[in-house]
C-alpha positions, 0 to 999 in steps of 0.5 A, spaced: 114 648 860 111 646 866 105 644 862 107 639 859 108 636 866 101 638 868 096 638 863 097 630 863 091 626 863 091 624 870 089 616 869 096 615 866 099 616 873 093 613 875 096 607 879 094 601 877 096 593 881 096 586 876 099 580 878 102 575 875 106 568 876 114 570 876 119 563 878 113 560 880 110 564 886 104 569 884 106 576 886 102 583 885 106 590 882 103 595 883 105 601 876 102 607 875 098 607 868 103 609 864 108 604 866 104 599 864 103 600 857 110 603 856 110 595 857 106 593 853 110 597 848 116 595 850 114 587 850 111 589 843 117 590 840 121 584 841 114 580 841 112 578 848 107 578 853 107 585 858 108 579 863 113 575 859 117 581 858 116 582 865 118 575 868 124 574 863 126 583 866 125 580 873 129 574 871 136 577 868 136 583 874 136 577 879 142 574 875 145 579 873 145 583 880 144 575 884 137 579 888 131 584 885 130 589 890 126 595 888 122 591 882 116 596 882 122 602 882 127 597 876 121 597 872 118 604 872 126 605 870 126 600 866 120 605 862 124 610 862 129 607 859 126 605 853 123 613 853 130 616 852 134 612 847 128 611 843 129 617 836 126 623 837 122 622 832 119 616 833 112 617 833 108 613 840 105 606 839 098 604 840 096 604 848 096 597 847 094 597 855 087 601 856 085 597 850 086 590 854 083 592 860 
């Protein structure tokens, strides 16, 4: 069982920082490459860029909670929730982030 996890390509869990503008403020988010890939998949499904998706998520969590605490962790959990919602027979979308880098 552990082979599935242990044999993961190290590039997937390597962290990468990305700067983006949220509500007029330039901020930097540091996430694992696989999280960036999943966010790109979610954005593609919704017809948005990754930055647009992240901004929309930020605005929605701010509206719902009144504050945004640990946004990077929120994004990681959002990625896991996205993956858990997909039917098991759905193939993974191609990695969009690596193609854009």
